[in-house]
C-alpha positions as CSV (number, residue, x, y, z in Angstrom):
1,X,-25.8,-12.0,-4.0
2,X,-27.2,-10.1,-1.0
3,X,-24.8,-10.1,1.9
4,X,-25.0,-9.1,5.6
5,X,-22.3,-6.4,5.9
6,X,-21.2,-4.7,9.2
7,X,-19.9,-1.2,8.5
8,X,-17.5,-0.2,11.4
9,X,-16.9,3.5,11.9
10,X,-16.2,6.3,14.4
11,X,-13.4,5.3,16.7
12,X,-11.0,7.2,19.0
13,X,-9.1,8.8,16.1
14,X,-8.9,12.6,15.6
15,X,-10.7,11.8,12.3
16,X,-13.8,10.5,14.1
17,X,-16.2,12.8,12.3
18,X,-14.7,12.1,8.8
19,X,-15.2,8.4,9.5
20,X,-18.8,8.9,10.3
21,X,-19.3,10.8,7.1
22,X,-17.6,8.1,5.1
23,X,-19.8,5.5,6.8
24,X,-23.0,7.3,5.9
25,X,-22.0,7.3,2.2
26,X,-21.0,3.6,2.3
27,X,-24.1,2.5,4.2
28,X,-26.5,4.3,1.8
29,X,-24.8,2.8,-1.2
30,X,-24.8,-0.7,0.1
31,X,-28.4,-0.5,1.2
32,X,-29.4,0.8,-2.2
33,X,-27.7,-2.2,-3.7
34,X,-29.9,-4.5,-1.6
35,X,-27.4,-5.6,1.1
36,X,-28.3,-6.1,4.7
37,X,-26.2,-3.4,6.5
38,X,-25.4,-3.4,10.2
39,X,-24.0,0.0,11.3
40,X,-21.4,-0.6,14.0
41,X,-20.4,2.7,15.7
42,X,-17.3,2.8,17.8
43,X,-17.8,5.7,20.2
44,X,-14.9,7.9,21.4
45,X,-15.1,6.0,24.7
46,X,-14.3,2.8,22.8
47,X,-17.7,1.2,23.1
48,X,-19.0,-0.8,20.1
49,X,-22.6,-0.1,19.4
50,X,-25.2,-1.3,16.9
51,X,-27.1,1.6,15.5
52,X,-30.6,1.7,14.2
53,X,-31.2,2.5,10.5
54,X,-30.7,6.3,9.8
55,X,-29.6,6.8,13.4
56,X,-27.0,9.5,14.0
57,X,-23.9,8.2,15.8
58,X,-24.8,8.0,19.5
59,X,-23.9,6.0,22.6
60,X,-27.4,4.7,23.1
61,X,-27.3,1.7,20.8
62,X,-27.0,-2.0,21.6
63,X,-23.5,-2.8,22.9
64,X,-21.6,-5.3,20.8
65,X,-18.6,-7.5,21.7
66,X,-16.4,-9.5,19.2
67,X,-16.5,-13.2,20.0
68,X,-13.2,-14.6,18.9
69,X,-14.2,-18.2,19.6
70,X,-17.4,-18.3,17.5
71,X,-16.5,-16.0,14.6
72,X,-19.3,-13.6,15.4
73,X,-20.4,-10.7,17.6
74,X,-22.4,-10.9,20.8
75,X,-24.8,-8.2,21.9
76,X,-25.1,-7.1,25.5
77,X,-28.3,-9.1,25.6
78,X,-26.5,-12.3,24.5
79,X,-27.7,-12.4,20.8
80,X,-25.3,-13.5,18.1
81,X,-24.7,-11.4,15.0
82,X,-22.6,-13.0,12.3
83,X,-22.0,-10.7,9.3
84,X,-20.7,-12.2,6.0
85,X,-18.2,-9.3,5.6
86,X,-16.9,-6.5,7.8
87,X,-16.2,-3.1,6.3
88,X,-14.0,-1.0,8.6
89,X,-13.9,2.7,7.6
90,X,-12.1,4.3,10.6
91,X,-9.5,6.7,9.4
92,X,-6.3,7.4,11.3
93,X,-5.0,6.0,14.6
94,X,-6.7,2.9,16.0
95,X,-8.5,2.3,12.7
96,X,-6.1,2.6,9.9
97,X,-2.9,1.6,11.7
98,X,-3.3,-2.1,12.1
99,X,-4.9,-2.0,15.6
100,X,-8.5,-2.5,14.4
101,X,-7.3,-5.0,11.8
102,X,-5.8,-7.1,14.5
103,X,-9.1,-7.3,16.3
104,X,-10.9,-8.2,13.0
105,X,-8.4,-10.9,12.2
106,X,-9.2,-12.5,15.6
107,X,-12.9,-12.7,14.7
108,X,-12.0,-14.9,11.7
109,X,-14.5,-12.9,9.6
110,X,-13.6,-11.5,6.1
111,X,-13.0,-7.7,6.2
112,X,-12.4,-5.1,3.5
113,X,-9.1,-3.3,3.1
114,X,-5.5,-4.0,4.1
115,X,-4.4,-6.3,6.8
116,X,-2.4,-5.7,10.0
117,X,1.1,-5.3,8.6
118,X,0.2,-3.2,5.5
119,X,-2.1,-0.9,7.6
120,X,0.7,-0.3,10.2
121,X,3.3,0.3,7.5
122,X,1.0,2.6,5.5
123,X,0.2,4.7,8.6
124,X,3.9,5.2,9.5
125,X,5.3,7.8,7.2
126,X,8.9,6.7,7.8
127,X,8.3,3.0,7.1
128,X,6.2,3.7,4.1
129,X,8.8,5.9,2.6
130,X,11.5,3.3,3.2
131,X,9.4,0.6,1.4
132,X,8.7,3.0,-1.4
133,X,12.4,3.8,-1.8
134,X,13.2,0.1,-1.8
135,X,10.7,-0.3,-4.6
136,X,12.6,2.3,-6.6
137,X,10.4,5.3,-6.0
138,X,11.8,8.8,-5.2
139,X,11.2,10.1,-1.7
140,X,12.0,13.4,0.0
141,X,14.8,13.6,2.6
142,X,13.7,13.9,6.3
143,X,15.0,14.1,9.9
144,X,13.3,12.1,12.7
145,X,12.8,13.4,16.3
146,X,11.4,11.5,19.2
147,X,10.1,12.6,22.6
148,X,13.2,10.9,24.2
149,X,15.6,13.2,22.3
150,X,17.2,15.4,25.0
151,X,18.4,18.2,22.7
152,X,16.6,19.0,19.4
153,X,19.0,21.8,18.4
154,X,21.4,19.5,16.5
155,X,18.7,17.8,14.5
156,X,16.9,21.2,13.9
157,X,20.2,22.5,12.5
158,X,20.5,19.5,10.3
159,X,17.0,20.0,9.1
160,X,17.6,23.6,8.3
161,X,20.5,22.5,6.0
162,X,17.9,20.8,3.7
163,X,16.5,24.3,3.0
164,X,13.0,25.7,3.3
165,X,10.1,25.1,3.1
166,X,10.1,22.3,5.6
167,X,7.1,20.2,6.7
168,X,6.9,19.1,10.3
169,X,4.6,16.0,10.6
170,X,3.6,13.4,13.2
171,X,4.9,10.1,11.9
172,X,1.7,8.2,12.4
173,X,-1.3,10.4,11.7
174,X,-3.6,10.8,8.7
175,X,-5.6,13.7,7.1
176,X,-2.7,16.2,7.6
177,X,-3.4,16.2,11.4
178,X,-0.6,18.0,13.2
179,X,1.2,19.0,10.1
180,X,2.8,22.5,9.7
181,X,4.5,24.1,6.8
182,X,7.6,26.0,8.0
183,X,9.2,28.8,6.0
184,X,11.5,30.3,8.7
185,X,14.0,28.8,11.2
186,X,12.2,30.5,14.1
187,X,9.0,28.7,13.5
188,X,10.4,25.1,13.7
189,X,10.1,24.7,17.5
190,X,6.4,25.7,17.6
191,X,5.7,23.3,14.7
192,X,7.4,20.5,16.6
193,X,5.3,21.2,19.7
194,X,2.2,21.0,17.6
195,X,3.2,17.7,16.0
196,X,4.2,16.2,19.3
197,X,0.6,16.7,20.5
198,X,-0.4,13.8,18.2
199,X,2.6,11.5,18.1
200,X,5.8,10.6,20.1
201,X,7.8,10.5,16.8
202,X,7.9,13.4,14.5
203,X,9.4,14.0,11.0
204,X,10.9,17.1,9.6
205,X,10.6,16.6,5.8
206,X,12.2,18.6,3.0
207,X,9.4,20.4,1.2
208,X,9.0,21.3,-2.5
209,X,7.9,24.9,-2.7
210,X,4.5,25.2,-4.4
211,X,4.6,21.6,-5.4
212,X,1.8,20.1,-7.5
213,X,-0.1,17.4,-5.5
214,X,-1.1,14.4,-7.5
215,X,-3.3,11.5,-6.3
216,X,-3.9,8.0,-7.7
217,X,-6.3,5.3,-6.4
218,X,-5.4,1.6,-6.4
219,X,-8.0,-1.1,-6.3
220,X,-7.6,-4.9,-6.1
221,X,-5.7,-7.6,-4.3
222,X,-2.0,-7.4,-3.4
223,X,-1.0,-9.3,-6.5
224,X,-3.9,-8.2,-8.8
225,X,-4.5,-4.5,-8.6
226,X,-5.0,-1.6,-10.9
227,X,-4.5,2.2,-10.8
228,X,-7.1,4.8,-11.4
229,X,-6.6,8.0,-13.5
230,X,-4.3,10.5,-11.9
231,X,-5.9,13.5,-10.3
232,X,-4.4,16.8,-9.2
233,X,-5.4,18.5,-5.9
234,X,-5.4,22.2,-6.5
235,X,-5.4,24.0,-3.2
236,X,-7.3,27.3,-3.0
237,X,-8.9,29.7,-0.5
238,X,-5.6,30.8,0.8
239,X,-4.4,27.5,2.1
240,X,-0.6,26.9,2.0
241,X,-1.1,23.1,1.3
242,X,-3.8,20.5,1.4
243,X,-4.2,20.6,5.2
244,X,-7.0,19.3,7.5
245,X,-8.9,22.6,7.2
246,X,-8.7,22.5,3.4
247,X,-9.8,18.9,3.4
248,X,-12.8,19.0,5.7
249,X,-13.6,22.4,7.1
250,X,-13.5,24.6,4.0
251,X,-15.9,23.7,1.2
252,X,-13.8,25.8,-1.2
253,X,-10.4,24.6,0.2
254,X,-9.5,22.6,-2.9
255,X,-10.5,21.6,-6.4
256,X,-9.8,18.1,-7.7
257,X,-8.9,18.0,-11.4
258,X,-9.3,14.6,-13.1
259,X,-7.4,13.8,-15.2
260,X,-4.5,15.8,-14.0
261,X,-2.9,18.1,-16.6
262,X,0.4,16.2,-17.0
263,X,2.1,14.5,-19.9
264,X,1.7,10.8,-20.6
265,X,5.1,9.9,-19.3
266,X,4.5,11.5,-15.9
267,X,1.0,10.0,-15.7
268,X,2.3,6.5,-16.4
269,X,5.1,7.0,-13.8
270,X,2.6,7.9,-11.1
271,X,0.2,5.1,-11.9
272,X,3.0,2.5,-12.0
273,X,4.6,3.9,-8.8
274,X,1.2,3.8,-7.0
275,X,0.8,0.1,-7.8
276,X,4.5,-0.6,-6.9
277,X,4.0,1.0,-3.5
278,X,0.7,-0.8,-2.9
279,X,2.4,-4.1,-3.5
280,X,5.6,-3.2,-1.6
281,X,3.5,-2.6,1.5
282,X,1.3,-5.7,0.9
283,X,-1.9,-3.7,0.7
284,X,-5.2,-5.2,-0.1
285,X,-8.5,-3.8,-1.3
286,X,-8.1,-0.1,-1.7
287,X,-5.6,2.7,-1.1
288,X,-4.9,6.2,-2.3
289,X,-1.3,7.1,-3.1
290,X,-0.2,10.8,-3.0
291,X,2.7,12.3,-4.9
292,X,4.5,15.7,-5.1
293,X,5.6,17.1,-8.5
294,X,8.1,19.9,-8.9
295,X,6.5,22.6,-11.1
296,X,9.8,23.5,-12.7
297,X,11.7,20.3,-13.1
298,X,8.8,17.9,-13.3
299,X,10.5,15.6,-10.7
300,X,8.1,13.3,-8.8
301,X,8.3,12.2,-5.2
302,X,6.1,9.8,-3.2
303,X,4.2,11.6,-0.5
304,X,2.1,9.1,1.5
305,X,-0.3,6.2,1.1
306,X,-3.8,6.1,2.7
307,X,-4.9,2.5,3.2
308,X,-8.4,3.6,4.4
309,X,-9.2,6.7,2.2
310,X,-12.3,8.7,2.8
311,X,-15.6,7.8,1.1
312,X,-17.6,11.0,1.7
313,X,-19.4,12.7,-1.2
314,X,-16.3,14.9,-1.9
315,X,-13.6,12.4,-1.1
316,X,-10.7,11.9,-3.5
317,X,-10.7,8.1,-3.8
318,X,-14.3,7.6,-5.0
319,X,-14.0,10.6,-7.2
320,X,-11.0,9.1,-9.0
321,X,-12.9,5.9,-9.7
322,X,-16.1,7.6,-10.7
323,X,-14.1,9.5,-13.4
324,X,-12.7,6.1,-14.4
325,X,-16.3,5.0,-15.1
326,X,-16.6,3.0,-11.9
327,X,-19.3,4.4,-9.5
328,X,-19.1,4.1,-5.8
329,X,-21.5,1.2,-5.8
330,X,-19.2,-0.9,-8.1
331,X,-16.1,0.0,-6.1
332,X,-17.8,-1.2,-2.9
333,X,-19.0,-4.5,-4.5
334,X,-15.4,-5.1,-5.7
335,X,-14.0,-4.5,-2.2
336,X,-16.5,-7.0,-0.7
337,X,-15.6,-9.5,-3.3
338,X,-11.9,-9.0,-2.6
339,X,-12.5,-9.4,1.2
340,X,-14.3,-12.7,0.7
341,X,-11.7,-14.1,-1.7
342,X,-8.8,-13.0,0.6
343,X,-10.4,-14.9,3.5
344,X,-10.9,-18.0,1.3
345,X,-7.3,-17.9,0.2
346,X,-6.1,-17.5,3.7
347,X,-8.0,-20.5,4.9
348,X,-6.1,-22.7,2.4
349,X,-2.8,-21.9,4.0
350,X,-1.3,-24.5,6.3
351,X,-1.0,-23.3,9.9
352,X,1.8,-25.1,11.8
353,X,1.6,-25.2,15.6
């Protein structure tokens, strides 16, 4: 059935360009499947703009405003636009952290992906680790610092006791933005300054030296989801880990191996753990769950969850499902179906005032 689908992309996130690339892939796939697609570009200024077909992201489109009373959008000229489904694909802050999802909830329209709570929990590395741990999944130890801490020295000393390498990370950022691998005590403070550029809360996490990085896609509703094959991200080109540059700026920064070269026991553990974490957070639609594997012992730890993974031509999530025999077109159709079903199920719930 042909649907009118508004693809929402761009945003104020540091991952603005990646979002635009993901949207291009999604829009092309949906149009080739016969859907009526409305590109909705959120500029860095925060303006919502309807773009013309094949138009590069620009601030010269028709301005759009969500109408919470009428379950539609209004243009600056007063026209109504009512999509059947919304497809947000803004990665990182303001798009993947529950903020955009709150706005979409207020419109009353079905939208693809996780809701407010799951998006917020998934974006926060501390909260997602706590929920993973509660679900019985191993996590790496960490120390938390905030901008209100008057003296970092005690916490830095505590972090050093965990042993090197350490990873200094903004707590609520995606795509490895602001992350530094630290091998020496004298480099911790500079890594903290870098991380605090992007967040007011920072994590110093115990690293696994030369860890293998495994990824697994999850697709479905909160209570009815499935895991993809497990893939391994093999970092190359001199990168220390799968950082932002390796992901998006270096065409030879990594090689994705699907299926990963691991034994059946470890594969099943990762797939089951990915589904457990997806459910523990209350995710919906799609997510990619990342794990670290010790090369020597084979021990596995949860790394992070991405509730709005990339959909570019080289992104991990669609690559995992393609290897599973599910092309991007079919994944998108499934996500649209889940969004519509989720909205129908929500409307059956009794709201008490």
